[in-house]
N, C-alpha and C positions, 0 to 999 in steps of 0.2 A: 277434831279437826282443830279444835283450838288450842289443843296439846300440841298437835304437829308445829301450828304457828308459834307456838312458845319456844318450842326446841329447837325450831329453826333460827327464830330471833336470837336464842341463847349461842347456838353455833356462830351467828353473825356478828355477834356482840364478841365472843372469845377470838373471835378470828382478827376484828378489828384492835382488840386489847392486845394480841400478838405483834401485830404490825407498830402499834403506839411504842410498845416496849423496845421493840426492834429501831424506830426512828431515836428513842432516848437513847440507848447505847451509843449510836452512831453520832448524835448531837455532843454526849458526854466526851466522847474520843475527839472530836472535832474542837470542844472546848479546851481539852487539854493540850492539843497541838497547838491551839492559837496562844494561849497563856504562854507555852514553851517558846513561841517564835516572840511574842513580847518580852517576856525575861531575858532571851537572848539578846534581842536588838538594845535593851537597856543596858545589860550589862557591858555589852561590847561599847557602849558610848558613855561609859562612867570608866571614871579613873579607879584603878583598885586601891582598896582604902582612904578614898575619898569620895563616897556617894554622894555627897551634896555638893560636889565641883563636876558636874559633866562634862564632858569633851565638848559637847554640843547644847545649844539652849533648844531645850525639849518643846518651851511653850510653842515655839514655831515649826514644830516637827509634824510636816505630813505624814510621814510613815508612822512615826508615833500614834498620831490621832487614827489613822487607818486601822492599826492594829487594835486599839482600843476599842474602836468602833466594832471591830469584829468580834471580839470577845463580848461585848455588849450585847450585840445583836444574836451571836449564839445563845447568850443566857437568856435573853427574852425567848426566843425559839423553844429552849427547854422548856421554860415555865409554861408556854402555852400548851406544848404536847401534853407536858405532866398535868395541867390542868385537864386537857381531853380525856387523859387516860383513867383520871378519878372520876370523870364523869360517865365514861363507860363502866368503870367498875361499879359503880352506883347503881347503874341501869341492870346489870348483870345480877346484881342480889336483889334487886324488885324482879326481874323476871324470875328467876329461881324460887322467891316468895310465891310469885303466882304461880308457877308450875306445882308446887308444894300444897297450896290452899285447893287449886284444881285437882289435885289428885285425892285429896280429903272428900270435896264435894261428889266424886264418881263413886 
């Protein structure tokens, strides 16, 4: 009964781990896309060979602020999911150790 519970717990944790890894891949892709949008926006509003003289005042640019916020939010989300993944991996390791110890006791 204990071994069944531990094996079920391990299976559930591995499923959660796979979901989190999938989320990380999706977020990483979204971050890349958002960074490209940001780079495109900045380069399309900057004079060639004169990067310090933008065509528009970026200090008051809502579009730029929105793009920056999007990249920041996605990066924060990535860190949160990555932290959750590390917690799940740690719990997987603990459950695997428990299973091994239980088998030794049998």
